[in-house]
VEXDREN-2710 file (C-alpha; in Angstrom, 1 decimal):
% VEXDREN-2710
k/r/px/py/pz
1/MET/77.4/139.4/-7.3
2/ALA/75.9/138.5/-10.6
3/LEU/77.1/135.1/-11.9
4/VAL/76.7/135.9/-15.6
5/ASN/78.2/139.3/-17.0
6/VAL/77.6/140.4/-20.5
7/VAL/80.6/142.1/-21.9
8/ASN/80.1/142.6/-25.8
9/MET/76.8/143.0/-27.9
10/VAL/77.3/143.0/-31.6
11/VAL/74.3/144.2/-34.0
12/LEU/74.5/142.3/-37.1
13/ASP/73.2/143.1/-40.5
14/ASN/72.8/146.6/-39.6
15/PRO/71.0/148.9/-41.1
16/THR/68.6/146.4/-43.2
17/THR/65.2/146.4/-44.6
18/PHE/62.2/146.3/-42.0
19/ASN/61.3/142.8/-42.8
20/ASN/64.8/141.1/-41.9
21/PRO/65.3/139.5/-38.8
22/PHE/66.7/141.3/-35.8
23/GLN/70.2/139.7/-34.9
24/PHE/72.3/140.4/-32.0
25/GLU/76.0/138.6/-31.5
26/ILE/76.1/138.2/-27.6
27/THR/79.2/137.5/-25.9
28/PHE/79.0/136.6/-21.8
29/GLU/81.1/135.2/-19.0
30/CYS/79.6/133.1/-16.7
31/LEU/81.5/132.9/-13.3
32/GLN/79.9/129.8/-11.7
33/GLU/78.0/126.8/-13.2
34/LEU/74.4/127.2/-13.3
35/GLU/71.7/124.8/-12.1
36/ASP/69.3/126.2/-14.9
37/ASP/69.4/127.7/-18.4
38/LEU/69.2/131.3/-19.0
39/GLU/66.3/132.8/-20.7
40/TRP/67.1/135.6/-23.6
41/LYS/63.8/137.7/-25.1
42/VAL/64.0/140.0/-27.9
43/LEU/61.3/142.7/-27.7
44/TYR/59.8/145.2/-29.7
45/VAL/58.0/148.3/-28.8
46/GLY/55.1/148.6/-31.4
47/SER/53.9/152.1/-30.0
48/ALA/55.0/154.9/-27.9
49/HIS/51.5/155.5/-26.6
50/ASP/49.9/151.7/-26.2
51/THR/52.1/149.0/-24.1
52/SER/49.5/146.4/-25.3
53/LYS/51.3/146.9/-28.9
54/ASP/54.6/145.7/-27.9
55/GLN/55.8/142.3/-29.5
56/THR/58.0/139.6/-27.9
57/LEU/59.6/138.8/-31.2
58/ASP/61.5/135.4/-29.9
59/GLU/62.4/133.9/-26.4
60/ILE/65.0/131.2/-26.0
61/LEU/66.5/129.0/-23.2
62/VAL/70.4/128.7/-23.4
63/GLY/72.1/125.9/-21.3
64/PRO/73.7/124.2/-20.0
65/ILE/76.1/127.1/-19.5
66/PRO/79.8/125.9/-19.2
67/VAL/82.0/128.4/-16.9
68/GLY/83.9/131.1/-18.9
69/VAL/83.5/133.1/-21.8
70/ASN/80.6/132.4/-24.3
71/LYS/79.4/133.2/-27.3
72/PHE/76.0/132.9/-29.6
73/VAL/74.2/134.7/-32.4
74/LEU/70.8/135.7/-30.9
75/GLN/68.3/136.2/-34.1
76/ALA/64.5/137.3/-33.8
77/ASP/61.8/137.5/-36.5
78/ALA/60.6/141.3/-37.3
79/PRO/57.5/142.3/-35.7
80/ASP/54.2/141.9/-37.3
81/PRO/53.1/144.9/-39.2
82/GLY/49.5/144.0/-38.6
83/GLN/49.6/144.4/-35.0
84/LEU/51.6/147.6/-35.2
85/PRO/49.7/150.9/-35.2
86/PRO/49.7/152.0/-39.1
87/ASP/50.9/155.5/-38.1
88/GLU/53.9/154.4/-36.1
89/ILE/55.7/152.0/-38.2
90/ILE/57.7/154.9/-39.5
91/GLY/59.8/156.7/-37.2
92/VAL/61.8/155.7/-34.0
93/THR/61.0/153.1/-31.5
94/VAL/62.8/150.8/-29.2
95/VAL/63.7/147.2/-29.1
96/LEU/64.9/145.4/-26.2
97/VAL/67.1/142.5/-25.5
98/THR/66.8/141.1/-21.9
99/CYS/67.9/137.9/-19.9
100/SER/66.4/136.2/-17.1
101/TYR/67.5/133.3/-14.6
102/ARG/65.0/131.3/-12.9
103/GLU/62.3/134.0/-14.1
104/LYS/64.1/136.8/-12.6
105/GLU/65.2/139.4/-15.2
106/PHE/68.9/140.5/-14.4
107/LEU/69.9/142.4/-17.5
108/ARG/68.2/144.8/-20.2
109/VAL/69.5/146.4/-23.2
110/GLY/68.0/148.8/-24.8
111/TYR/68.5/150.4/-28.5
112/TYR/66.9/153.0/-30.5
113/VAL/65.7/151.7/-33.9
114/ASN/64.8/154.2/-36.5
115/ASN/62.7/152.9/-39.4
116/GLU/63.0/155.1/-42.3
117/TYR/61.0/155.1/-45.9
118/LEU/63.0/155.3/-48.8
119/HIS/61.0/156.4/-51.9
120/PRO/61.9/153.8/-54.6
121/ASP/62.4/156.2/-57.6
122/GLY/64.8/158.3/-55.1
123/PRO/64.0/161.5/-52.7
124/PRO/60.8/163.4/-54.5
125/PRO/61.3/166.8/-55.9
126/VAL/61.2/169.6/-53.7
127/LYS/58.2/171.8/-54.0
128/MET/58.4/175.3/-52.7
129/GLY/55.3/177.3/-50.8
130/GLU/54.0/180.5/-51.8
131/ASP/56.4/181.7/-49.3
132/GLY/59.3/180.6/-51.3
133/GLN/60.4/178.0/-48.4
134/PRO/60.7/174.4/-49.2
135/LEU/57.6/172.4/-48.6
136/PRO/58.0/169.1/-46.4
137/PRO/58.1/166.0/-48.7
138/PRO/54.7/164.1/-49.0
139/PRO/54.1/161.6/-46.2
140/PRO/54.8/157.6/-47.1
141/PRO/51.4/155.5/-47.3
142/LYS/50.3/153.7/-44.6
143/TYR/50.2/150.2/-43.9
144/PRO/48.8/148.1/-45.7
145/GLN/49.8/150.2/-48.6
146/LEU/53.4/150.7/-47.4
147/ASP/55.5/148.5/-49.2
148/LEU/57.8/147.3/-46.2
149/THR/60.6/146.4/-48.7
150/HIS/61.1/150.4/-49.2
151/VAL/61.7/150.9/-45.2
152/GLN/64.9/150.6/-43.8
153/ARG/65.5/149.8/-40.1
154/GLN/68.7/151.1/-38.7
155/ILE/69.6/150.3/-34.9
156/LEU/71.8/152.9/-32.8
157/ALA/74.2/150.4/-32.2
158/ASP/76.8/152.5/-30.5
159/LYS/74.2/153.6/-28.0
160/PRO/72.7/150.9/-26.1
161/ARG/71.3/151.6/-22.5
162/VAL/72.2/148.9/-20.0
163/THR/70.3/148.1/-17.1
164/LYS/71.1/145.6/-14.4
165/PHE/69.1/144.1/-11.9
166/ALA/70.0/142.2/-8.2
167/ILE/68.6/138.9/-8.3
168/PRO/69.0/135.5/-5.9
169/TRP/71.3/133.4/-8.1
170/THR/71.1/130.5/-5.5
171/ASP/68.7/128.7/-3.5
172/GLU/70.4/129.9/-0.5
173/GLU/70.4/133.6/-1.7
174/ALA/66.7/133.0/-2.5
175/ALA/65.8/131.9/1.3
176/LYS/67.7/134.8/2.5
177/GLN/65.9/137.3/0.3
178/ALA/62.9/135.7/1.4
179/GLU/63.5/136.0/4.8
180/GLN/64.5/139.3/5.1
181/LYS/61.4/140.6/3.1
182/LYS/59.4/138.8/5.8
183/LYS/61.0/140.6/8.0
184/ASP/60.8/144.0/6.8
185/ASP/57.1/143.3/6.4
186/GLU/56.7/142.6/9.9
187/GLN/58.6/145.6/10.9
188/ALA/56.8/147.7/8.5
189/ALA/53.4/146.5/10.3
190/ALA/54.5/146.6/13.5
191/ASN/55.7/150.5/13.1
192/ALA/52.1/151.2/11.1
193/ASP/49.8/153.8/13.0
194/PRO/46.4/152.1/12.9
195/ASN/44.9/155.6/13.3
196/ASP/46.3/157.2/10.4
197/THR/43.9/156.8/7.3
198/THR/46.0/159.4/5.5
199/MET/47.0/158.4/2.0
200/ALA/50.7/159.1/0.5
201/LEU/50.5/160.7/-2.9
202/GLU/53.0/159.3/-4.9
203/SER/54.7/161.3/-8.0
204/PRO/54.0/159.6/-11.4
205/THR/57.0/158.7/-13.0
206/LYS/58.0/158.2/-16.6
207/GLU/58.6/154.6/-17.4
208/ALA/60.8/153.0/-19.9
209/PRO/59.2/151.6/-22.9
210/GLY/58.4/147.8/-22.1
211/THR/58.7/148.2/-18.5
212/PRO/55.8/146.7/-16.6
213/GLN/53.6/149.1/-14.6
214/GLY/55.3/150.1/-11.7
215/GLY/59.2/150.1/-13.2
216/THR/60.3/146.6/-11.6
217/PRO/60.5/143.7/-14.5
218/GLN/58.1/141.0/-13.9
219/GLY/59.8/138.6/-11.6
220/GLY/62.7/140.8/-11.0
221/THR/63.6/143.2/-8.5
222/PRO/64.2/147.2/-8.6
223/PRO/67.3/148.3/-11.0
224/LEU/70.7/148.2/-9.1
225/GLU/72.4/150.5/-11.5
226/GLU/72.0/152.2/-14.8
227/GLU/74.8/153.6/-16.8
228/GLU/74.8/157.2/-17.1
229/SER/76.8/158.8/-20.0
230/PRO/76.2/158.3/-22.7
231/MET/74.3/154.9/-22.2
232/GLY/72.2/156.0/-19.5
233/LYS/70.8/159.0/-21.2
234/MET/70.4/157.0/-24.7
235/MET/66.7/156.6/-23.9
236/MET/65.9/160.2/-22.7
237/ALA/67.0/162.1/-25.9
238/SER/66.0/161.7/-29.6
239/PRO/68.5/159.8/-31.4
240/GLY/70.1/161.0/-34.3
241/ARG/69.7/160.1/-37.7
242/GLU/73.3/159.7/-39.0
243/ALA/73.6/157.4/-41.8
244/THR/76.1/154.2/-41.1
245/THR/78.3/152.7/-43.8
246/THR/79.1/149.0/-41.8
247/ASN/76.8/145.9/-41.8
248/GLU/77.9/145.5/-38.0
249/THR/78.5/147.7/-35.0
250/ALA/80.3/146.7/-31.9
251/ALA/79.0/148.0/-28.5
252/PRO/81.4/147.0/-25.9
253/MET/79.9/146.9/-22.2
254/ASP/81.5/147.6/-19.1
255/MET/79.4/145.7/-16.9
END
């Protein structure tokens, strides 16, 4: 049983400009006194094609954690645009909020982020092509010519994807897990056929942005469960681009 459960996460100052910090108001419940601090991270997926462009915007330790309901604001600086591919600053990406205990990640909350260029002089006039159809608007300039004060960042705060991981919370649980792993490894070695030299081919799987190779967070274990509707499908489909009129969006999480 998880000793820490996030019950609500509110995205503050949304939408805002690209250079403004990310702000998440997090409410969580602690069911038992913890011996160590919780580690919170904010990660920004810089490229859909190159994980080396991912940026850790901030990581903090929170503790000691009192038993009961706790609330705090997690704030992280905007990503360094100089480390992002110039042609991927504008468009849709993902920001991840993770929480770990004793270097083992047990919670990951992902949000789609839409970065849109707002022309300082308003929308450019529509030009018509030879076939009478409107031509697409000219693309915005690329960074560093791109003025980031004219880029609006909007987080789809009402459609998070929540993933939980099973971890040992106490020394006793960690010892039991290590002992079970040792037994499983010994059983697998005993059942292995030394004369079998064939290699099993595994089907490639699509991993979420920011996930280390193999789909398991560093220091963690395979996912315990994933929300399926609509949270679980949030990373699988292209998000809409509906404008929001509020600066604070709450996303209750039944976790």
